[in-house]
C-alpha positions as CSV (number, residue, x, y, z in Angstrom):
1,M,-18.6,-28.8,41.6
2,K,-18.4,-25.5,39.3
3,P,-17.4,-25.6,36.1
4,E,-13.6,-24.1,35.3
5,I,-15.2,-21.4,32.1
6,D,-12.2,-19.3,33.0
7,N,-10.4,-22.0,31.1
8,V,-12.5,-22.3,28.1
9,P,-10.8,-20.8,25.1
10,A,-13.4,-17.9,24.1
11,R,-15.0,-18.7,20.3
12,P,-16.2,-15.9,18.0
13,A,-19.7,-15.9,17.8
14,A,-21.9,-17.3,15.0
15,G,-21.6,-15.1,12.3
16,A,-18.8,-13.0,13.6
17,K,-15.9,-14.6,11.6
18,E,-17.9,-13.5,8.1
19,A,-18.7,-10.1,9.4
20,I,-15.0,-9.6,9.7
21,G,-14.1,-11.3,6.7
22,E,-17.0,-8.9,4.9
23,R,-15.0,-5.8,6.5
24,L,-11.6,-7.0,5.5
25,K,-13.0,-7.5,2.4
26,A,-14.3,-3.8,2.4
27,I,-11.1,-2.4,3.5
28,R,-9.2,-4.2,0.6
29,L,-11.7,-3.0,-2.2
30,T,-11.6,0.3,-0.6
31,S,-7.8,0.5,-0.9
32,G,-8.0,-0.6,-4.6
33,L,-6.2,-4.0,-4.4
34,N,-7.0,-7.3,-5.6
35,Q,-6.3,-10.6,-2.8
36,R,-2.7,-10.9,-4.1
37,D,-1.6,-7.5,-3.7
38,F,-3.1,-6.9,-0.8
39,A,-1.8,-9.9,0.8
40,A,1.7,-8.8,-0.2
41,R,1.4,-5.8,1.4
42,L,0.2,-7.6,4.9
43,G,3.1,-9.7,4.5
44,T,0.7,-12.9,4.3
45,S,-0.8,-15.0,0.9
46,G,-3.6,-14.7,-1.1
47,A,-4.9,-17.8,0.5
48,Y,-5.0,-16.3,3.7
49,I,-6.8,-13.5,2.6
50,S,-9.6,-15.4,0.8
51,C,-10.1,-17.6,4.2
52,V,-10.7,-14.4,6.0
53,E,-12.9,-12.6,3.8
54,L,-14.9,-16.0,3.7
55,G,-14.7,-16.2,7.0
56,N,-13.0,-19.6,7.3
57,S,-10.6,-17.9,9.4
58,M,-9.5,-15.2,12.4
59,P,-7.3,-12.8,11.9
60,G,-4.2,-13.6,14.2
61,G,-2.5,-10.8,16.1
62,R,0.4,-10.3,14.2
63,F,-1.8,-9.5,10.6
64,L,-4.3,-7.5,12.8
65,R,-1.1,-5.3,13.8
66,T,0.3,-5.5,10.3
67,L,-3.2,-4.7,9.2
68,H,-3.4,-1.3,11.2
69,R,-0.1,0.0,10.4
70,E,-0.5,-0.4,6.9
71,F,-3.7,0.9,6.2
72,D,-4.5,2.6,9.3
73,V,-7.3,0.1,10.5
74,N,-9.1,0.2,13.5
75,I,-8.8,-3.0,14.6
76,N,-11.5,-2.4,17.4
77,W,-14.0,-1.9,14.2
78,L,-12.3,-4.7,12.2
79,L,-13.1,-6.9,15.5
80,S,-16.2,-5.9,16.3
81,G,-17.8,-3.2,13.6
82,R,-18.2,-0.8,16.3
83,E,-15.6,2.3,16.7
84,E,-17.1,3.8,20.0
85,E,-14.7,6.6,22.1
86,L,-12.2,6.0,19.8
87,P,-11.1,8.9,18.1
88,P,-11.0,9.0,14.1
89,R,-7.9,7.7,11.5
90,H,-6.5,9.9,9.3
91,G,-3.5,8.0,8.2
92,F,-4.8,5.9,5.7
93,H,-6.1,8.9,3.6
94,V,-3.2,10.4,3.8
95,K,-1.0,7.4,2.4
96,A,-3.4,7.1,-0.4
97,L,-2.9,10.6,-1.0
98,I,0.4,10.5,-1.7
99,R,0.5,7.6,-3.1
100,D,-2.1,8.9,-6.1
101,Y,0.0,12.2,-5.8
102,V,3.4,10.4,-6.6
103,R,1.6,8.8,-9.7
104,A,-0.9,11.5,-11.2
105,T,-0.3,13.5,-13.8
106,E,0.0,17.8,-13.6
107,R,-3.8,18.2,-13.7
108,G,-4.0,15.1,-11.1
109,K,-1.5,16.4,-9.0
110,S,-3.7,19.5,-8.7
111,L,-6.7,17.4,-7.6
112,V,-5.3,15.7,-5.0
113,M,-3.6,18.7,-3.8
114,M,-7.5,19.9,-3.9
115,V,-8.7,16.8,-2.0
116,A,-6.0,17.5,0.6
117,S,-6.5,20.9,1.3
118,F,-10.7,20.0,2.1
119,L,-9.4,17.6,4.2
120,V,-7.4,19.6,6.5
121,A,-10.1,22.3,5.9
122,R,-12.5,20.1,7.6
123,G,-9.8,18.6,10.1
124,G,-9.4,15.0,8.8
């Protein structure tokens, strides 16, 4: 009798959870947020972020959707490390520029506008 392999739940490859955690941490650090503030933006706890970053937990579907919506993260890249055949995402840059612009001094606003112009000129 042949075993029913279709009914066996998929398990992440050894090291996959740690790699996902490292990529999540990179997103958080790039965003300039600590675990608590990052978690608040994603509607979860700092403890959960810590567990995922350490490779002790796999992120769930709701978390991944929120991460994509809030930080414009390519979920394929987060889970696999690859972005094959997917268009580049630029929403995160726009959100970051707007956030920085609102908080900036007049000189800072001028710099943010120069960065925005640069991104538009290069198509991203």
